[in-house]
C-alpha positions as CSV (number, residue, x, y, z in Angstrom):
1,M,19.9,115.9,26.6
2,E,18.2,119.2,26.2
3,Q,21.4,120.7,24.7
4,E,21.6,117.9,22.1
5,R,18.0,118.5,21.1
6,N,18.6,122.2,20.6
7,V,21.6,121.5,18.4
8,I,19.7,119.1,16.3
9,S,16.8,121.5,16.0
10,A,19.0,124.4,15.0
11,T,20.9,122.3,12.4
12,T,17.7,121.0,10.9
13,S,16.3,124.6,10.7
14,V,19.4,125.9,9.0
15,L,19.4,123.1,6.4
16,L,15.7,123.2,5.7
17,S,15.6,127.0,5.4
18,G,18.3,126.8,2.7
19,M,16.4,124.1,0.9
20,M,13.2,126.2,1.1
21,D,15.0,129.2,-0.4
22,F,16.3,127.0,-3.1
23,L,12.8,125.6,-4.0
24,A,10.6,128.7,-3.2
25,P,10.4,130.0,-6.8
26,L,9.1,126.7,-8.0
27,K,6.5,126.0,-5.3
28,W,3.6,126.5,-7.8
29,F,5.1,124.0,-10.2
30,A,5.4,121.4,-7.5
31,L,1.7,122.0,-6.7
32,L,0.8,121.7,-10.4
33,G,2.7,118.4,-10.5
34,I,0.7,117.0,-7.6
35,I,-2.6,118.1,-9.2
36,L,-1.6,116.5,-12.6
37,I,-0.6,113.2,-10.9
38,I,-3.9,113.0,-9.1
39,A,-5.8,113.8,-12.2
40,D,-3.9,111.2,-14.3
41,L,-4.5,108.6,-11.6
42,R,-8.2,109.3,-11.5
43,F,-8.7,109.4,-15.3
44,G,-6.3,106.4,-15.8
45,M,-8.3,104.3,-13.5
46,R,-11.6,105.2,-15.3
47,A,-10.0,104.4,-18.7
48,A,-8.7,101.1,-17.4
49,K,-12.3,100.2,-16.3
50,I,-13.6,101.1,-19.7
51,R,-10.9,98.8,-21.3
52,G,-12.0,96.0,-19.0
53,E,-8.6,95.9,-17.2
54,K,-8.4,94.7,-13.6
55,I,-7.3,97.7,-11.4
56,R,-4.8,96.7,-8.8
57,F,-4.5,99.5,-6.3
58,S,-1.0,98.4,-5.2
59,R,0.2,98.9,-8.8
60,A,-1.7,102.2,-9.2
61,G,-0.3,103.5,-5.9
62,R,3.3,102.4,-6.8
63,R,3.1,104.1,-10.2
64,T,1.6,107.3,-8.6
65,I,4.4,107.4,-5.9
66,N,7.0,106.8,-8.7
67,K,5.6,109.8,-10.6
68,L,5.7,111.9,-7.5
69,V,9.3,111.1,-6.9
70,D,10.1,111.7,-10.5
71,Y,8.5,115.1,-10.5
72,I,10.3,116.0,-7.2
73,C,13.5,115.2,-9.0
74,W,12.5,117.3,-12.0
75,V,11.7,120.3,-9.6
76,F,15.1,119.9,-8.0
77,L,16.8,119.7,-11.4
78,A,14.9,122.8,-12.6
79,A,15.9,124.7,-9.4
80,A,19.5,123.7,-9.8
81,M,19.4,124.9,-13.4
82,D,18.0,128.2,-12.2
83,K,20.9,128.6,-9.8
84,A,23.5,127.4,-12.3
85,F,22.5,129.8,-15.0
86,I,21.6,133.5,-14.8
87,S,18.8,133.8,-12.2
88,F,16.0,136.1,-13.3
89,S,13.3,137.5,-11.0
90,I,11.0,134.9,-12.5
91,P,12.1,131.3,-12.9
92,L,12.1,131.3,-16.7
93,L,14.4,128.4,-17.5
94,P,13.1,126.1,-14.8
95,G,9.5,127.0,-15.8
96,L,10.2,126.0,-19.4
97,V,11.8,122.7,-18.3
98,L,8.9,121.9,-16.0
99,L,6.3,122.9,-18.6
100,V,7.8,120.5,-21.1
101,V,7.9,117.7,-18.5
102,Y,4.4,118.5,-17.3
103,G,3.3,118.6,-21.0
104,F,3.7,114.9,-21.2
105,E,1.5,114.4,-18.1
106,I,-1.1,116.8,-19.5
107,N,-1.3,114.8,-22.7
108,S,-1.7,111.6,-20.7
109,C,-4.5,113.2,-18.6
110,F,-6.4,114.2,-21.7
111,A,-5.9,110.8,-23.3
112,N,-7.2,109.0,-20.3
113,Y,-10.1,111.5,-19.8
114,F,-11.3,111.0,-23.4
115,E,-10.7,107.3,-23.3
116,A,-12.8,107.0,-20.2
117,R,-15.6,108.9,-22.0
118,G,-15.4,106.4,-24.9
119,K,-14.0,109.0,-27.4
120,K,-11.0,108.6,-29.6
121,I,-9.5,112.0,-29.3
122,K,-5.8,112.7,-29.1
123,I,-4.5,116.0,-27.8
124,D,-0.9,117.1,-28.2
125,I,-0.2,120.4,-26.4
126,F,3.3,120.4,-28.0
127,K,1.7,121.3,-31.3
128,L,1.0,124.7,-29.8
129,F,4.7,125.4,-30.1
130,K,4.9,124.2,-33.7
131,K,3.3,125.9,-36.7
132,K,0.3,123.7,-36.4
133,I,-2.7,125.4,-34.7
134,D,-5.0,122.4,-34.2
135,I,-3.9,120.4,-31.1
136,I,-6.9,118.1,-31.2
137,E,-6.9,115.1,-33.4
138,I,-10.0,112.9,-33.6
139,K,-9.3,109.3,-34.4
140,K,-12.0,107.5,-36.4
141,D,-12.5,103.8,-36.2
142,E,-12.0,101.8,-39.4
143,E,-15.5,100.5,-39.0
144,E,-16.9,104.1,-39.0
145,T,-15.1,105.1,-42.1
146,K,-16.4,102.1,-44.1
């Protein structure tokens, strides 16, 4: 029994150490993904309250877990791309892929944050990469313009 436990422990250690070497360059992106998911959940719940929607914690929890799984898949894909293409000392290609993916989440966080504050402001961080300089767009109600 003791020998079987040692074999299982050694096998697990070997497999997990390889996985940790595979994911080590992207650990900060994984942490950023978790922070963004929590922020989006918090601001999204506040925005839903402002809209008068009923908040179901089972649905919010399920969507949050789905996002977490999606981002874990994106981190694995980015790490695989780093290994498949030329690997630099910094994870350049995976960093770009994850920044694009996280850009959508950042836009969602800002939209929920401002909606929870009752402001109609739209932020698109992707405009930073275009020729446009202004990433903030303030939406005015039709009533206000009249």
